[in-house]
N, C-alpha and C positions, 0 to 999 in steps of 0.2 A: 504494500500500500504506500502510495506517495505521501510525502509530508503534507502537501496541500489537501489530499483526501482525508488524512488523519485529522487535520484542523477542521475541515468541513464536518466530519463526523462529530467532533466535539461541539461545534455550533449547533448541530441538530439536537444533541442531547440537551444542551443548555436552553434552547428555544422550545424544546418539547415536541418538535416535529417528528412524525413517524416516516417521513419521506427520506429516502436514501439520497444524501447530498454527495455529489462527486464533482470533479473538475469538468466532466462531460456535461453534467446537468448545468453547471455554472456557465459553460460556453453556450448552451442552448438558451439559457435564461438571458444572457447578455444579448444574443442575436434577436431573440423575441422582443425584448424591451426596446432594443434599438429600432427594430422594424416598427413597433407601435409608436415610437417617437418620430417616425417618418424620416429616419436616417436613410440615405440612399443605400440600396442593396450593394452597390459597388464598394461603398465605404465599409459596410459590415463584412463583406467578403474579404476585403484586404485585412481588416482587423483580425479575422479568424485565420488568415493565412491560406485561404483557399486559392488554388491556381486558376480554377474555372468558376465563373459566377453561377453556372448551373448547379454546382455543388452546394452553394449557399442556398439556392432556392429549395433543393431537396432537403437540406439540413433544417430549414425553417418549416417546411411542410411536414416533416416527420415528428415535430415536437407537439405534444398534447398541451395546448394552451390552458386547458382547465386546471392542470397542475399548477401552473404559474398563477392563475386567478385564485385558486385555493390558498396558495402560499401568501399571496398579496393580502387576501382577506385576513388570514391568520396574523400576519405581521402587523397589520393595522390595529390589532387589539392589544399589542404589547407597548406599554409606555416606553418612550425613547431611551431613557437611562436605566430602566429596570432590567436586571438580569434574572431570568426565571429561576425559581427555587433557591435563591440566594447563592447560586453557583458563581464562582469567579471565572472570568474568561481568561484562560491561560493557554495561548497557542504556542505550538512548538516552532522553533526557528531552525 
């Protein structure tokens, strides 16, 4: 497991989410949020390091946006500075 995925797993525990958070999910989330913010597909494609723009279209089409909507709804219920269950956020470096 990569260091980034270990830290995402810790964040999932702290926030109480049952979703498996990984760097792959983070990339899809970035791409979906960028698309929703009307960032041009060419810019998203370059940020993701895709050689072909058609790869970015497939990437965006394959992601279930309801997962992102559910996470967004959940995150809006957590006060900005509160850490769930009194856990301290300690990420590995």
